[in-house]
C-alpha positions in Angstrom: 0.2 0.1 -0.1 2.9 2.6 0.8 3.9 2.1 -2.9 0.5 2.9 -4.2 0.4 5.9 -2.0 3.9 7.0 -3.0 2.6 6.5 -6.8 -0.5 8.8 -6.2 1.4 11.3 -4.4 4.2 11.6 -7.0 1.4 11.8 -9.9 -0.4 14.6 -8.0 2.7 16.6 -7.4 3.8 16.2 -11.2 0.2 17.3 -12.3 0.0 20.3 -10.1 3.6 21.5 -11.4 2.1 21.0 -15.1 -0.9 23.6 -14.0 1.5 26.4 -13.0 2.9 28.5 -15.6 6.3 28.8 -15.8 6.3 32.2 -17.6 3.1 33.7 -19.1 3.0 34.7 -22.7 2.4 38.5 -21.4 5.6 38.4 -19.6 8.0 37.9 -22.4 9.1 41.4 -23.6 9.0 42.0 -27.4 9.7 44.8 -29.9 6.3 46.3 -31.2 7.5 48.7 -33.6 9.7 52.1 -33.6 9.4 55.3 -35.3 11.4 58.7 -35.2 10.1 61.8 -33.5 10.3 65.0 -35.3 11.8 68.3 -33.6 8.6 69.6 -33.9 6.5 70.4 -30.7 4.0 67.8 -30.0 4.8 65.5 -32.9 2.1 62.7 -33.5 3.7 59.4 -34.6 1.6 56.6 -35.1 2.8 53.0 -35.4 0.0 50.7 -36.9 -0.2 46.7 -37.1 -1.5 45.0 -39.8 -2.4 42.0 -37.4 -2.9 43.0 -33.6 -0.3 42.4 -31.1 -2.2 39.9 -29.0 -1.3 39.5 -25.2 -0.1 42.8 -24.5 -0.8 44.2 -20.7 2.2 47.0 -20.6 4.1 49.0 -22.9 7.4 50.7 -22.5 9.5 53.4 -24.5 13.1 52.9 -25.4 14.9 55.7 -26.7 17.9 55.9 -29.2 19.7 58.4 -30.9 18.8 61.3 -28.8 16.6 62.8 -25.9 13.0 62.8 -26.1 10.0 64.7 -24.5 6.9 62.6 -24.6 3.9 64.1 -23.6 1.2 61.5 -24.3 0.8 57.9 -25.4 -2.4 56.4 -26.9 -3.3 52.6 -27.7 -6.0 51.6 -30.0 -7.4 48.1 -29.3 -8.7 45.3 -32.0 -12.5 46.3 -31.1 -11.8 49.8 -31.8 -11.2 51.4 -28.1 -8.6 54.0 -27.4 -6.6 54.4 -24.1 -4.7 57.3 -23.7 -1.8 57.0 -21.4 -0.3 60.1 -19.7 3.6 59.8 -19.9 4.7 63.3 -19.6 8.5 62.3 -19.2 11.8 63.4 -20.6 13.8 60.3 -21.6 17.6 60.4 -22.3 19.3 58.5 -25.3 19.8 54.8 -24.2 17.3 55.1 -21.3 13.6 53.9 -21.1 10.1 54.9 -19.5 8.6 52.9 -16.8 6.3 49.9 -18.0 2.9 51.6 -18.4 0.0 49.1 -17.7 -3.0 49.0 -19.9 -6.5 48.5 -18.3 -8.0 45.1 -18.9 -5.1 42.9 -18.4 -3.9 41.5 -22.0 -4.9 43.1 -24.7 -4.9 43.2 -28.6 -2.9 46.4 -29.7 -3.8 47.5 -33.3 -1.9 50.8 -33.2 0.1 52.9 -30.7 0.5 56.6 -30.9 3.2 58.8 -29.4 3.1 62.4 -29.0 6.1 64.4 -28.1 9.4 65.6 -29.8 13.1 64.9 -30.1 15.2 67.4 -27.8 19.0 68.3 -27.4 19.8 66.2 -30.6 21.0 67.0 -34.3 19.3 64.0 -35.4 15.6 62.7 -34.7 15.4 60.3 -31.9 14.4 56.7 -32.6 11.7 55.6 -30.4 11.1 51.9 -29.7 7.9 50.4 -28.2 8.1 47.3 -26.3 5.4 45.3 -24.9 4.8 42.4 -22.7 
């Protein structure tokens, strides 16, 4: 009987381990797209996706080739809703914003708009939008 009990316990532990996700799909960071912000105050750039980017619950901006001032960020979802995310941040070259959570958990993103401008740079700053 001890063998049956041990076998049953081992099976239960193994089955329980299978039910716990090691890393959810949403936790994997991935590049969603990039754009260049002009030096014009409150330049608006939109990154559109042919197919929606599924499983996104937060976004982050990463900056290359210059410093930016980001006023606002908006996200358009597959079902047509738009969420405006207040950023109001100066982000240096080689740096990034905080992770900005999206309402409603994992979402299907169709487009992301960035309102801001390049500062203190001879070139237009490149802004990468990452999701997780």
